[in-house]
SEBA-845000 format. One record per residue: residue in three letters; x, y, z of N, C-alpha, C, O in turn. Coordinates in steps of 0.2 Angstrom, whole numbers, padded with zeros to 4 digits, always signed. Layout:
// SEBA-845000
ALAXYZXYZXYZXYZ ...
***
This chain:
// SEBA-845000
MET+0135+0166+0040+0130+0166+0035+0124+0162+0038+0125+0157+0042 PRO+0118+0165+0038+0112+0162+0041+0110+0156+0038+0111+0155+0032 LEU+0108+0151+0042+0106+0144+0039+0101+0144+0034+0100+0140+0030 ALA+0096+0149+0034+0091+0149+0030+0093+0150+0022+0090+0148+0018 LYS+0099+0153+0021+0102+0154+0015+0105+0148+0012+0106+0148+0006 ILE+0107+0144+0016+0111+0138+0013+0107+0134+0008+0111+0132+0003 PRO+0101+0132+0009+0098+0128+0004+0097+0132-0003+0098+0129-0008 ALA+0096+0138-0003+0096+0142-0009+0103+0142-0012+0103+0142-0018 LEU+0108+0143-0008+0115+0143-0011+0117+0136-0014+0120+0136-0020 LEU+0115+0131-0011+0116+0124-0014+0112+0123-0020+0115+0120-0025 THR+0106+0126-0021+0102+0125-0027+0105+0129-0032+0106+0126-0038 ALA+0108+0135-0031+0111+0139-0036+0117+0136-0038+0119+0136-0044 ALA+0121+0133-0034+0128+0130-0035+0126+0124-0040+0130+0123-0044 THR+0121+0120-0038+0120+0114-0042+0118+0116-0049+0120+0113-0054 LEU+0114+0122-0050+0111+0124-0057+0117+0127-0061+0118+0126-0067 LEU+0122+0130-0057+0127+0134-0061+0133+0128-0063+0136+0129-0068 SER+0133+0123-0059+0138+0118-0060+0136+0113-0066+0140+0110-0069 GLY+0130+0114-0068+0127+0109-0073+0125+0102-0070+0123+0098-0074 ALA+0126+0101-0064+0125+0095-0061+0117+0094-0061+0113+0098-0059 GLY+0115+0088-0063+0107+0087-0063+0106+0082-0057+0110+0079-0054 PHE+0099+0082-0056+0097+0077-0051+0090+0075-0054+0087+0078-0058 ALA+0088+0069-0051+0082+0066-0053+0077+0065-0047+0080+0064-0041 VAL+0071+0067-0047+0066+0066-0042+0063+0059-0043+0060+0057-0048 VAL+0064+0054-0038+0061+0048-0039+0056+0047-0034+0057+0048-0028 ALA+0050+0044-0036+0045+0043-0032+0045+0036-0029+0048+0032-0032 PRO+0043+0035-0023+0043+0028-0020+0040+0023-0024+0035+0025-0027 ALA+0042+0017-0024+0039+0012-0028+0032+0011-0027+0028+0010-0031 HIS+0029+0011-0020+0022+0010-0019+0018+0016-0021+0012+0015-0022 ALA+0021+0022-0022+0017+0028-0025+0015+0027-0032+0010+0029-0034 ALA+0019+0023-0036+0018+0023-0043+0014+0016-0045+0012+0016-0050 THR+0014+0012-0040+0010+0006-0041+0003+0006-0039+0001+0008-0033 ALA-0002+0005-0044-0009+0005-0042-0011-0001-0039-0008-0006-0041 PRO-0016-0001-0035-0018-0007-0032-0021-0012-0037-0024-0010-0042 LYS-0019-0019-0036-0021-0024-0041-0028-0027-0039-0029-0029-0034 ALA-0032-0028-0045-0038-0032-0044-0036-0040-0046-0033-0041-0051 TYR-0037-0044-0041-0035-0051-0043-0041-0055-0045-0047-0054-0044 ALA-0039-0060-0050-0045-0064-0053-0049-0068-0048-0054-0070-0050 ASN-0045-0071-0043-0049-0075-0038-0045-0075-0032-0039-0072-0031 CYS-0047-0079-0027-0044-0079-0020-0037-0083-0021-0033-0081-0017 THR-0037-0088-0025-0030-0091-0026-0025-0087-0028-0019-0087-0025 ALA-0026-0082-0032-0021-0077-0035-0020-0072-0029-0014-0070-0028 LEU-0025-0070-0026-0024-0065-0020-0020-0068-0015-0015-0065-0012 ASN-0021-0074-0013-0018-0077-0007-0011-0079-0009-0007-0080-0004 LYS-0009-0079-0015-0002-0080-0017+0003-0074-0015+0008-0074-0013 VAL-0001-0068-0015+0003-0062-0013+0001-0060-0005+0006-0058-0002 TYR-0005-0061-0003-0007-0059+0003-0010-0066+0006-0016-0068+0006 LYS-0005-0070+0010-0006-0077+0012-0013-0078+0016-0016-0083+0015 HIS-0015-0073+0020-0021-0074+0024-0026-0069+0023-0031-0068+0026 GLY-0026-0066+0017-0031-0061+0014-0029-0054+0015-0024-0053+0018 VAL-0033-0050+0013-0032-0043+0013-0038-0039+0016-0044-0041+0013 GLY-0037-0034+0020-0043-0031+0023-0042-0024+0024-0037-0021+0023 ARG-0048-0020+0025-0048-0013+0026-0046-0012+0033-0047-0016+0037 LYS-0044-0006+0034-0042-0004+0041-0048-0004+0045-0054-0002+0044 GLY-0047-0007+0051-0053-0008+0056-0057-0014+0055-0062-0015+0059 ALA-0056-0018+0050-0060-0024+0048-0059-0029+0054-0054-0030+0057 ARG-0065-0033+0055-0065-0038+0060-0068-0044+0057-0073-0044+0053 ASP-0065-0050+0058-0068-0056+0055-0074-0058+0058-0075-0058+0064 LYS-0079-0060+0053-0086-0062+0056-0085-0070+0056-0085-0073+0051 THR-0085-0072+0062-0085-0080+0062-0088-0082+0069-0088-0078+0074 ALA-0090-0088+0069-0092-0091+0076-0086-0094+0079-0087-0095+0085 GLY-0081-0096+0076-0075-0098+0079-0070-0093+0080-0071-0087+0082 LYS-0063-0095+0079-0058-0091+0081-0057-0086+0075-0057-0088+0069 PRO-0057-0079+0076-0057-0074+0071-0050-0074+0067-0045-0075+0071 VAL-0050-0072+0061-0044-0071+0057-0041-0064+0059-0045-0059+0059 THR-0035-0064+0062-0032-0058+0064-0025-0056+0060-0022-0051+0061 ASN-0023-0061+0056-0016-0061+0053-0017-0059+0046-0012-0060+0042 PHE-0022-0056+0043-0023-0053+0037-0019-0047+0036-0017-0044+0041 THR-0017-0045+0030-0014-0039+0028-0019-0033+0028-0024-0034+0024 VAL-0017-0028+0031-0022-0022+0031-0019-0018+0025-0014-0015+0026 ASN-0023-0017+0020-0022-0013+0014-0028-0011+0011-0031-0015+0007 THR-0031-0005+0013-0038-0003+0011-0038-0002+0003-0043-0004+0000 ALA-0033+0000+0000-0033+0001-0007-0034-0005-0011-0038-0006-0015 VAL-0030-0010-0009-0030-0017-0012-0037-0020-0010-0040-0023-0015 TYR-0039-0020-0004-0046-0022-0002-0051-0019-0007-0056-0023-0009 ASN-0051-0012-0008-0056-0009-0012-0056-0011-0019-0062-0011-0022 LYS-0051-0014-0022-0050-0016-0028-0053-0023-0029-0054-0026-0034 ASN-0054-0027-0023-0056-0034-0023-0062-0035-0018-0062-0040-0015 THR-0066-0030-0017-0072-0031-0013-0076-0037-0015-0080-0040-0011 GLY-0076-0039-0021-0080-0045-0024-0078-0051-0021-0081-0056-0021 ARG-0072-0051-0018-0069-0057-0015-0070-0058-0008-0068-0063-0004 ASP-0074-0053-0005-0076-0053+0002-0083-0056+0002-0088-0052+0003 ARG-0084-0062+0003-0090-0065+0002-0095-0064+0008-0101-0063+0008 ASP-0092-0063+0014-0096-0062+0020-0097-0055+0022-0099-0053+0027 LYS-0094-0051+0018-0094-0043+0019-0092-0041+0026-0095-0036+0029 ASP-0086-0044+0028-0084-0042+0035-0078-0037+0034-0074-0035+0039 GLY-0076-0035+0028-0070-0030+0027-0064-0034+0026-0058-0031+0025 ILE-0064-0041+0025-0058-0045+0023-0059-0049+0017-0064-0053+0017 ALA-0055-0048+0012-0056-0052+0006-0051-0058+0006-0045-0058+0008 CYS-0054-0064+0005-0050-0070+0004-0047-0072+0011-0041-0075+0011 GLU-0050-0071+0017-0047-0073+0023-0046-0080+0024-0050-0084+0022 LYS-0040-0082+0027-0038-0089+0029-0035-0089+0036-0032-0084+0038 ALA-0037-0094+0039-0034-0095+0046-0027-0096+0046-0024-0097+0051 
***
C-alpha cells in the first residue's frame, strides 16, 4: 500500500469507528497580550521589562539587555515606555 493512502485510511477508520478527537490550540495562541495598569504590575510578570524585537536600551550607563522580548505585549504597553527606546518598564 502506498504511504500516501495511509492518512486517508486512518481518517476513514476513525470516522467509521465513531472515535472522536479534539483539536486543541496552544495556550499562547488563545491568550491575548495584556495591558498592565503600571510598571509595578508589568514587572511582576516581566521582571526586567518587556520590549519589541530589536530594541536597544537608551542609556548613558550600562544598557538593559535582560528584558523579555515580546512585541505583542510591548505593543499593548507602549505607554509604559517613557524614553521611547522600545522597552517598557526596563529594570537593570
